C-alpha positions as CSV (number, residue, x, y, z in Angstrom):
1,X,118.0,31.1,201.2
2,X,117.5,32.5,197.7
3,X,118.2,30.3,194.7
4,X,120.4,32.2,192.3
5,X,120.1,31.2,188.7
6,X,123.3,30.9,186.7
7,X,123.8,30.1,183.0
8,X,125.6,26.8,182.4
9,X,127.8,27.7,179.4
10,X,128.7,24.2,178.4
11,X,125.1,22.9,178.4
12,X,124.0,26.1,176.6
13,X,126.7,25.3,173.9
14,X,125.3,21.8,173.6
15,X,121.8,23.2,173.1
16,X,123.1,25.5,170.3
17,X,124.8,22.5,168.6
18,X,121.6,20.4,169.0
19,X,119.3,23.1,167.7
20,X,121.7,23.9,164.8
21,X,121.8,20.3,163.8
22,X,118.0,19.8,164.1
23,X,117.6,22.8,161.8
24,X,120.1,21.4,159.3
25,X,122.4,24.3,159.6
26,X,126.2,24.3,159.5
27,X,128.5,26.6,161.5
28,X,129.1,28.3,158.1
29,X,125.4,28.9,157.7
30,X,125.2,30.6,161.1
31,X,128.4,32.6,160.3
32,X,126.6,33.9,157.2
33,X,123.4,34.6,159.0
34,X,125.2,36.8,161.6
35,X,127.6,38.3,159.0
36,X,130.6,37.2,161.0
37,X,133.9,37.2,159.0
38,X,135.1,34.1,160.9
39,X,133.2,31.3,162.7
40,X,135.2,31.8,165.9
41,X,132.3,33.3,168.0
42,X,130.0,30.4,167.0
43,X,132.6,27.8,168.0
44,X,133.1,29.6,171.3
45,X,129.3,29.5,171.9
46,X,129.2,25.8,171.1
47,X,132.2,24.9,173.3
48,X,130.8,26.9,176.2
49,X,133.7,29.3,176.4
50,X,131.5,32.3,175.5
51,X,127.9,33.2,175.4
52,X,126.0,34.9,172.6
53,X,125.2,38.6,173.3
54,X,121.5,39.2,174.0
55,X,120.9,40.5,170.5
56,X,122.6,37.4,169.0
57,X,120.7,35.1,171.4
58,X,117.4,36.6,170.1
59,X,118.5,36.0,166.5
60,X,119.5,32.4,167.3
61,X,116.0,31.9,168.8
62,X,114.4,33.3,165.7
63,X,116.6,31.1,163.4
64,X,115.9,28.0,165.4
65,X,112.3,28.9,165.9
66,X,112.5,28.4,169.7
67,X,112.3,30.6,172.8
68,X,115.6,32.0,174.3
69,X,114.8,29.7,177.3
70,X,115.2,26.7,175.0
71,X,118.8,27.8,174.2
72,X,120.0,28.9,177.6
73,X,120.7,26.2,180.2
74,X,120.0,27.5,183.7
75,X,121.3,26.0,186.9
76,X,119.9,27.0,190.3
77,X,122.3,27.3,193.1
78,X,121.5,27.9,196.8
């Protein structure tokens, strides 16, 4: 049977928090980088209730100086 990869949203959010903290960035810093009027989207990413869009994921990877695979947490299900 084929293993189907799925994104673990909670673990991905934990990765975003960890990478943000390692890079010494606040939620406000990310809000400013993305030009968001409120931090809601970033909090949703961190809490695992939403995922960044692909273009925002690419920006996060550039800001954190990592690959997108270092942000996304992938689970394999059978």
